[in-house]
N, C-alpha and C positions, 0 to 999 in steps of 0.2 A: 757688622759681624758677618763672617763668611764661614761656610762649611761646604763639604762635598754635597752636591745636589744629587738627590735620589729621586728617580722618577716615581711619582705618587701612584701610578697604575701598575708598573711592573716591578718596582723596588730595585731597579738596576741603577748602577752608576752610569752617567752619560758622558760620552767622549765628544768633544767639540774641537776640531782641528788638531787631533791627536793629543789633546789635553783633557784631563778630567774637568767637567763643568763644576763650577762653584755656584753657591746660591748668589743670586744677583741683587737681592733686596732683603730688608728686615722681614718683610712679609713671607718670602720664601723660606728664610732661615728659621723663623719662629714657627711657622706652620709645620715644617719638617721636624723640628725639635719636639713639638707637641705630639705629632703623629708617631714618632719613634718611641716616645715615652708611653703612649697609650697602647702600643703594640708589643711592648716588652713584658714577657711573662715573669712573674716573681721567681728569682733564682736562676734565670736564664743566662745572664751575663757572667762569664767565668771570672772576671776581674772584681766583681762586687755582687755577690749572690743575695744581697739584702735589698736590691732595688727591683722594681717591676710591679706589675698589677697581679693581685692574687686570683688569677683566672680560675685555676683548678680548685682552689679553696672556696671561693665565694661567688664566682660569676658563671662558670660553665658547669652548672649543676641543675638538677631538676628543680623547677620552681624557685629560681633565684629571685631575691627581693629586688625589684627594679629600682626602688628608692635607694637601696644600699649601693647598687651598681652605679646609679647616677652620682651618688655622693663620692664614691671611689674615683670615678673618672673626673669629676669636677675638681676634686682636691688635687689630683695629679696635674691638671691644667693650671690651677692657681699657683702651685708650687714650682712651676717651670721657670727657670731663669729667663728673664726677658719679659715676663708677663707682669704687667702692672695691676690689671684688674680683669676678672672674668665678667664680661658684659652679658652674655647669654649662653645657655647650654641646654640642649634637649637630647633625649635619647628615646628610641623606640625599639621594641623587641618584636620580631616577627616569629611567632610560634612555629609556623610551618617550615620556614627555612632555618630556624634557630640562629638568626643573625641579629646583632645589635647595629642600629644605624644611629650615629650621633652627629650633631652639628654644634659648632661653638663659634663664639666671637669674643675676642679678647682685645684689650687695650695694651699695646706694647709699651715698654719703658720709653720708647722714642715718640710716644703719642700717636702711633700709627695703629689703626684698627686692623686686626688680622682675623680672618674667619677660615673655617675649615669644615669638611664633612667627610665621613668615612663609614665603612661598614666592617664589622668584625664578626 
């Protein structure tokens, strides 16, 4: 499975030899797919405003329930095409910086373990 590669730090498309870089492995493809789903706000995408994470409604509010946030994120990961099983997931919230940091590890349909980590 291939898709356009998006730099995980800058979120830019990458050019290689004047061509857009494509994902080179199942690991890159699935990790990018999960990352994109977790960073899409509910109603953000013009073509389907019923997808996305309810950030404004349930997550980016005072005293959000961390168990609810964890449940929302882990459900999105489990429901991602290409994910066979969610092996591990953890999330932490830093009150001072108001950032969530999550890590995950999934088993892909192709029996490859894919892991990722990001901050929102």
